[in-house]
N, C-alpha and C positions, 0 to 999 in steps of 0.2 A: 672311063671310068664315069661314074652316077652319081647325081646327086641329089637328094632327100630333105626335105624338109618335112619332124614331127612333131606338133604339139603336142607339149604335157601336161594336166590342165596343174598339177602341185609343182612344176619346176620352180624354184628357186628363180626369182628376177635376175639374181647375181649368175646365173647359169645359160639364158638366154646368147643361144649361136652355140652352146658347148657344142663341139665338131666329135665325130665318130668314125675311124677309117673301119669298115665291113669288110672282111675278106673270107670265101670260107674253099673247100673242097679245092685247094690248090694240089694235093694227088702225086705230091714227088715220086717217081719209081724211076722203070728205067728209061723211058720215053721223053720224062720233066726230070731234070736234076739241077745243079745249084742256081745254074745263070736264070732256069726258072725262079726260083725261088729270089735269087737277086735282083731280077725286073720287079717282081712284086714289092720287095719291100722298098726298092727307087723308087715307087707309083706312089708305096704308103707316103712315104718320105717328103714328099713332095707337097702333098693335101697341108701338110702341118698341122695335123692333129690334135684334136686334146685328150684322148682316147685310139686306140687300137684293138679291135674285138675280132680274135682270129674264130671261127665257128665250125671244128673241129674238120675232118677227113684233109690233115694234113698229110698223109704219107700213104705209099701203097709196098712196105716193107719195111723188114726191122733196121735197127740203129743201125746194129753194124753193115747193114747196108748202106744207109741212109743219110745217118748222121753228119755227114760232111755237106751233105746237100743239103742240111736244115740249116746250117751255120750264119746266113746271112742273118737271119731271124733273129740275132742279136744286134743287128745296124738297124731295128726298129727305132724310131724316134717317136713322141707322144709325150705332151706333159704329165698325162697321169697314170700313164704306164702302158703295157700290152698284156691283156688277158687272153686264154683260150678255154675252149671249153671240148673234151672229148665228141669226133664224129664216128659213126658206125665202122669206116677202116684201119680207125687205130686199135679199136679190138680184135681186128682180123690182121693187124703189123705187129702187136707186143707192146700193149699200153701202160705194162708196166713199166718198161724199160725207157718207153716216148714221154710218161709224166714228167720222171724227174730230168731227161734230155731237154724236153723245150724248157723246161723252168733254168737250165744252166747258161741259158740265151737270154735271160732276163726277162722271161715272159712269166707271170701268174697263169698258172691253171687253178683256174674254179671247179671245184671237184665238189659238186653240190654245198656250195659256201656264196656268202654276198660278203660283199665291202665296200664301205662307204663313202664317194667319190665327191665330194665337195656339194653336200646334200643331199644325194641321189643315193639309193642303195643301187648298187652294182651285182649282180648274183649272176651266176652261172649252175649248170646241172648236166649230170651226163648224159652222153646219148640212151637211147633207149634199148641197144643191142648192149648195155654193160650190165641190163638184167641178167643175158646169158653167161655172162661171166664172173657173175658174183661184185658187180661194181655198178649195181643200176642208177637212175636216175631219182632225187629224194626230194621232190620239190618242198616236203618239211620241213625239212635240214635248212635246207638254204631260203626259207621264206619265213617260216614261223617267227614271231616275236618279233617279228622286226615293227618300227616307228612307220604307223600307216601314215602319217602327214609328209613321208619321203616316196617323191614319186618310186618306182622299183623298175627296172631297164634288164629280162634276162637274154643271157646267150644261153642258145638250145637250139646244136645242132640243126633237128628236122621240124620244118615247122608242124608237123603233126602234135607235140609236145605244148602248142597252145591251148587246149583242149584245158590240159591238167593247170597252165598258165593261168587263165581267162579263171579259175577255182579259186585260185590265191592272188586274184586280185593285182594280175600285174598291170602295169602300166602299157610296156611295148616288150614284144618278143623280137629279137634278132636272130634270124638263122641262114641253112644254106641249103647243102642236102639233097638239090630236087637237079641243078644245074639248069633248070628252066629247060627242061625237057632234051638238053643240049642236042638231039636230031631225032628226027622224024621215024618213027611214030610213039617217042618213047612220052614223049607228052603224056599221051592218052595214057600210060601204067602212072604215071606220077599223079597225074589227077585223081586218078580211083582210089589214093591213098592217102594224099596230100591235099589241105586244103586250100594250098595256094602256090603256085606252080612256079614264082616272081613277083618282084614287087609287092606293092601294101596293099593292106588287107585289116578290116575288122573283124573279130573272131570273141565272139561271147562277149563284148567290151573292152578285149586286149586287143592292142594294135600289134601288128606283125608286119614284121618288112624279110623279104626273103632275096638275098644274093643270090646268081644264077653262078657264082663261084668262080675262081680262076683258072681252074684247071678244067683236065677231062677225066673221064673213066671209062675202059674196054676202046672203042674206034677214036682213035687219035684226030678225031674232027668235031667240029661243033656245027649246025645248020640254024639260023632263025636264034638263036640262043645262044649270043656271044656273050665270052667271058668279061665278068667286070669286077670293081673293088667300087663299092657303095664307099660314099660320103655321107653322113648321117648328122643334119643338124640340128638341133634340138631345141623347140621355142617355147616361148610362155605363154599361156593364154591370157 
């Protein structure tokens, strides 16, 4: 588990110390099943977070194949709820079925939407792969017309989406997708297409934090890029 404090200039004083448990890339599939989900849920619940953010790539298979493996998500505990956005692998796995399945666990799916959470705008956009499936990310739909006196935290699976987020004045984007490179030499490939491999950066005035993710894809091994669940603590400036 990794901890990171991130200051937001417009964060209300009453929200100083607000804690977000961030996880991505769980990648349920033939090698990672219900026990994997349960371990992640137990880890998150021990953090006693205010909000849980699951930023895509939950599954590598259909609801029929993996619905039972995902069921422990219903046990997630957070004072202000749990939220999900699609990753590219949801579009390979039947996203039309997975969205209501995830919602049946009590997890809110943000599909180019935003909600107010204690004085901040929490927004979520679809993954860029959705554009090939009639379900593209829509930053205008998610962010237009909001009260700019409030800070906005954006959930977006791929770090590269931060370039659009910066155009809309997003304060903080939380992402995954990269696996921190997972194994050599994948990190070089990721760096060629994503602005951040893992951790914290600022891009175009928008703060970005990228988790290495909790699972794996392809080879069942991670070298130099251990899995993580991150705890983001929002602070006032």
